[in-house]
N, C-alpha and C positions, 0 to 999 in steps of 0.2 A: 476591806478593799481587795486584799490578796485573795481571799476565798471567793469573792464575787468574780474577779477576773479569771481565776482558775477554772471555775465551773461554767463560764461563758466563753471559754476558748473554742474557736471554731476548729482548730487543729485537734484539740482534745476530743471534741464531739465526733469528728471524723474517725479518729483512731478508736474511740470507744465503740462506734458503730461497726468498725472492722473487727474488733475483738468479739462483739456480740455475734456477728455474722459467722466468724470462724468457729465460735462455740456451737452455734446451731448446726452448721455443716458437720462438725466433728461428732456431735450427738447423733445426728441422723446416720452417719457412717457407722457408728458403734451399734446402733439399733439394727441396721441392715446386716452387718457382719455377724452379730450375735444371733439374729433371726435365722440367717442362712446356715450358720454353724449348727444351730439346734435342729433345723429341718433335716440336714444331711447326716447328722451324727446320732440324734436321739434314738431313732429306731434301732440302729445297729448296736447301741450301747445296751438298750433294754433287752434285746433278744440275743445278744452275744452269748455263745455257749460258755465261754470262760467266765463271763459275768454271772450267768445263772448258777454255775457251779460254785463260785465264791459265795453267792448269796445263800445257797442251800447249806454250805459248810458252816457259815456264821450262824445261821438259824439253828442248826444242829447243836453248835456250841452253846447258844443261848438256852436251848431246850434242856441240855444236859445240866446247865447251871441252875435252871428252875427246878429240875427234878432233885438235884442234890440238896438244894436249900429248902425244897418243899414249899415254894413260894405260891401265894395266892394272888389274885388280881389286885388286891389292895396293897401288896408289897412293891409298889412302884419305885420306892427309894432304892431298894436292892437292885432293881433292874437298871436304875440310873447309874449306880456304882459300877455295875458290869459294863455299861455303855461307855463310861469314862475310861475304862481300861481298854476299850475297843473303839477308839474315837474315829476310825475310818469306816465305821459301819453305821449307816443312818437308817432309821426305821420308825414307823408309826404303828402304834397299837390302838385298835379301836374295837368296840363292841356295840352291837346294835346301831351301826352307822354313826357312832360318836367317838371322836378321838379322845383317848384317855392318857396317851403318852406320846411325846414328840422328842426325838433325839436332839433337834436343833436347840431346844431350850436347855437341855441337860448340858450340852457341850459349851454353852455360854454361861454355865454356872447360875442359871436363873430358872431351874426347873420348878414348876408349880403344877400341881395336879388339878388343872382346870379343864373341865370337859368342854369340847366344842364339836360342832357337827362336821362330818366328813363329806366333802364335796365330790368325791370320786377321783380316780387317777388312772393313768394308762399303765402303771406298773402292776405286775402280777401279785396276787394275794397268796399268803401262806397262813397255815394254822399254827397256833402256839398254845400248848396245853399247860394251864396252871393247875394247882391242886384242887381248885374249886370250880374252874370254868375254862372252857376253850374259847380263845379270842382270835381275831383276824389280825394279821401283821403284814404291813407293806414295807419292803426293804430295798435299799439301794446300796451297792457295794463300792469298791475302790474305783471301778471304771467311771462311775458317775461323778465321783469326787475329782478324778483326774480331768473329766470333761469340764467341770466347773472351774478348776484351776486354769485350764487352757483358755477358757473364755475370759477369765479375769486377766490373764496375761495379754490377750489380744486387746482387751479394753484399755489396759495400761499403756500398751504401745501406741494405740490410736490417740489416746488422750495426751500423752507426753511427747509424741513424735509428729503426728499428723496435725495437731492443733497449731503448734508454732510454725509448721510448714505452710499451712493455709493462711495464717496471719501474715507471714512474710510475703506470700504471693499478693495479698491485698495492699500491703504498705510498701512494696518494693519501689513503686513510682515515687513515693514521698522520700524514701531513702536516696534514690538517685538524684532527686531534686536538691536534697540537702548537700550531697556531694558536689553537685554542680555549683551551688552557692559558695561552698567552701573553696572549690577550685578557682572560682572567679575572684574571691577575696584574696587568695594567694597571688593571682595575677596582678591585682591592684597593688599589693605590697611590693611586687617586683617592678612596678612602674608602668604596666600595661593598662591604660585607661580608655581603650578604643571599643572593646566589646561590651555588651550588656547581657544581663540574665533575662531569659523569657519569663514573663509573669504569667504563671499558670495557676488557675483555681482562685479561690477567694478565702484564704485563711492566713494564719500568721506567717507561713512560709512565703506565700505570694507577696504579703506585705513587706517581709524582710527583703525579698528580691527587689521590689520596687524601691525600697529605701536605699539598698546598695547601689542600684542604678542611679538614683537621684544623687547620692553621695559621690559616685564616680563622675557624673556630669558636672557637679559643682567643683570637684577637685580638678577636672580637666579644664573647666573655664577659668578657675583661679590660676592654674598653671599657665594657661595661655596669656592671661592678663599679666601675670608676673613676668613671663618671658617678654611680652610687649613692653612692659615698664622697664625691664632691664635694657632692651634694645634702645628705647627712647632715651633712657638716662645715659647710656653709653654714647649715643649720638649727640645728646645735649652736652655732655662733658667734652666730647671731641670738638663740637662747634664752639663752645665757650673757650676751650683751651686755645683754639685757633685764633679767636678774636682777642684773647688776652695777649697772645704772642705778638700780634701786630702793634698795639700801643706800647707793649713792653720793649719791642725792638726800637720804636721811635724814641722812647725815654732813654734807652741806653745810648742811642746815637747822639742825642742832644747832650747827655751827660759827658760823653766822650769829647765832644766839641768844647764844652765848658772846661773840662779837666785839662785839655790840651791848650787852652787859652787861644783858640782860633776864632774867637768871636770878634767881629769887625768893630762893633760899637756897643755902648751900654744899652742902647735901645734894642739892638739885636739880642743882647744877653737877656733882657727882661722878656722879650718875646719867647726865647727858648725856655725860660723858667715857667712862663704861663702855659706853654705847650706841655711841659713836663707835668705840671700840676693837673691840667685837664685830663691828660692820659692816665695819670696816677689815680685820680678820682674814678675814671671809667673802669680801671682795673679793680679798684676797691668795690664799686657797685656790682660788677660781675661776680667777683668772689664772694661777696656778702650774700647775693641772691642764691648762688650755688650752694653755699654752706647752709643757708636757711632752709632750702628745699630738702637737702639731705638730712638735716637735723630733724625736721618735723616728720619725715617719713620713716625714720629709723624706729623700729619697735622697742628698742631698749630705752628710749626716752620716755619717762613716766610723766603722764599728765596729772595735775592736781585737781581732780574733779570734785567740785563742791556744789551743794544745792544752793542756788542764789535766786533772788527775786528777778525774774526775767525782764519785766517791763522797765524796771529801774536800770538794769545793766545795759540793755540795748538802747534805751533812751539816751544814756550817757555816751555810749559808743557812737551813736548817730550824731549827737550834738558835737562831739569832738571832731568827727569827720567833716561835718558841715562847716565848722569854724575854719578848719585847715583849708578846705577847698575854696571857700569864699575868699580867703586871703590870697588864693592863687587866681582870683578873678573869675571863678566859675559861678554860674547861676544854678542854684540848688532848688529842687522841688521835692518836698517830703510829704508822703501820704502815710501818716501814722494811724493805724487802726487798732493799736494795743489799748483797749478800753479798760480791761480788768487785770488785776495782778495775777501772775502765774509764776511757777517755779521751774527751774531748769538745771540740769547738771552741766557745769561749765568750769573750764580752766580759764579764768579771766584773762591771764596774760596771753594765752593762745588766741582768744578772740580779739584782743587788742592787735595782735599780729595780723589776723585776718583783715581787720578794717584798715590797718596801715598798708597792707599790700593792695587792697582795693583802691585806696586813695592814691598810692604811688602809681598804680596802673592807670587811673584817671588822669593824673597830672602828665604822664608821659604820652598817652595815646588818645585822650579824649579831645574832641573839637570844642574849644572854649566858646564858640559862637552858639552852641546848642546847649540846652539845660541838662544837668545831671539829675536823674530821677531815682529816688529811693522810695520803696513801698514795703511796709512791714505790717503783718497782721497775724492774729492767732486763729488758726483753723482747727477746730476739734482738739486733737491731742498733739498738734504740731505748730511750730512757729515758721512762717514763710517770709523770707526777706528777698526782695528783688531790687537789683540795681541795673540801670541801663544808661547808655550814653552814645552819642554819635562819635565815630572814630575819625581822626584826622586823616586827610589824604596823604600827608607826608609826616608820619610820627617823628618825634624827637630822636628816638633811638630804636634799635632793632629789638623785637620781642623774642625772648627765648622761652616764654611760658613758665618761668621759674616761680614768679609770684603767685600765679593761678594754681600751679601744682602744689605749692605750699599751703594755700587756702584749702584746696581739695583734701589734702592729707589731714589737716587739722579737723575739718568738718566730719570726715569719715571716722576719725577716732573719737568723735562725739556722737557716734551712731546716727549721723545725719547724712544728707546728700547735697552735692553742689554740682550744678550743671551750667555750662556756658555755651553761648552761640553767637555768631556774627552773621547778620543777614542785612543786605542792603546798607552796609557800613554802619549798622546799628548793633552795638555790643550789649549783651544781656547776661546777667548772672542771677541764678535762682538758687537760694540756700533754704533747705528744709531741715529743721531740727526737732527732735522729739521733746515734748514737754513732760516734766515729772508729774505724775498724777497725784 
């Protein structure tokens, strides 16, 4: 898998093409420079007076060596030995237009007396007298060696300096793009989530830029949602605190009257006690709902998710809810389309809380003259639960949305969704949960 991905990388293919292109351009430059150098310097080197003088001097030394040793044409090993001691003097010996000796082979320590045809050369010919025969010699001296070293130096400079420079010219846009992405990530780390990276090209870098943009948008949306939730929760706490303060003040006033024994009659005393009880229960309901909402939404609260049989679980939850609502004189209509068993991740206690909140919401705000409808079915890999009811014109109590918020938090932490709406006094809840495959 790693090898396959490595060799199918679009960015790798682009950089590989740039390397190949830089190599081709560098090679062409080397060929042009070497060609121009040869054209403008070769003739001067061959016909240079100093060069010709050095060639004649070396040939004279070689001739003196042959005369002293009385060498014949077949004594090429002795010529090779002399050549090793004069390794800056390159020459060819040939007779009858056949090369019988080449310095290049000797200086590489691989001299073999193999005869090969001579194809001609622009260098001047000289005569060399052996004891048995006179042969032709073609020689190149120090200047030509220097010319070769100079060309090698130029080739080295072009290869090791020009090649990376050309490659950098090709990939500089990619490098700038990488720096742009790195700069944008640094901005995100500092909290700036407004700007986005332009998506250029169609490779791993453009894909990375798109993913960074997507991540930034998701983080920005999440941040906005969190800020909205904070504002809503702050407003909710303020509203509930205000509504708790009112009944609490009433409770304190009644208790002060009772403590001061300023009650006119026993009947009045019982009325005060009933008022205190009703206000105390109202305070309890408000604080319980506020606590439940905060508890279910807090990330530190761990859910005990288990794989359970979904048809059995939701069948029991619906059965309990129907029993409770019918005892409150509601007409219940159930459309149960769960035909086959299925499994679902669930914290059973949390789902009990969801149905308790739904039932509590119905009892407080639903019009008992209209039916309460439940619909549940398995669609592909999801479970869909819908509950709807008519809302009373004058509900029993004021709604703070705490129960619904609690349900939404629980469903979200089960990787599901919960949506609510009110239209034409018709309240609808839709819960979608993933089914364990």
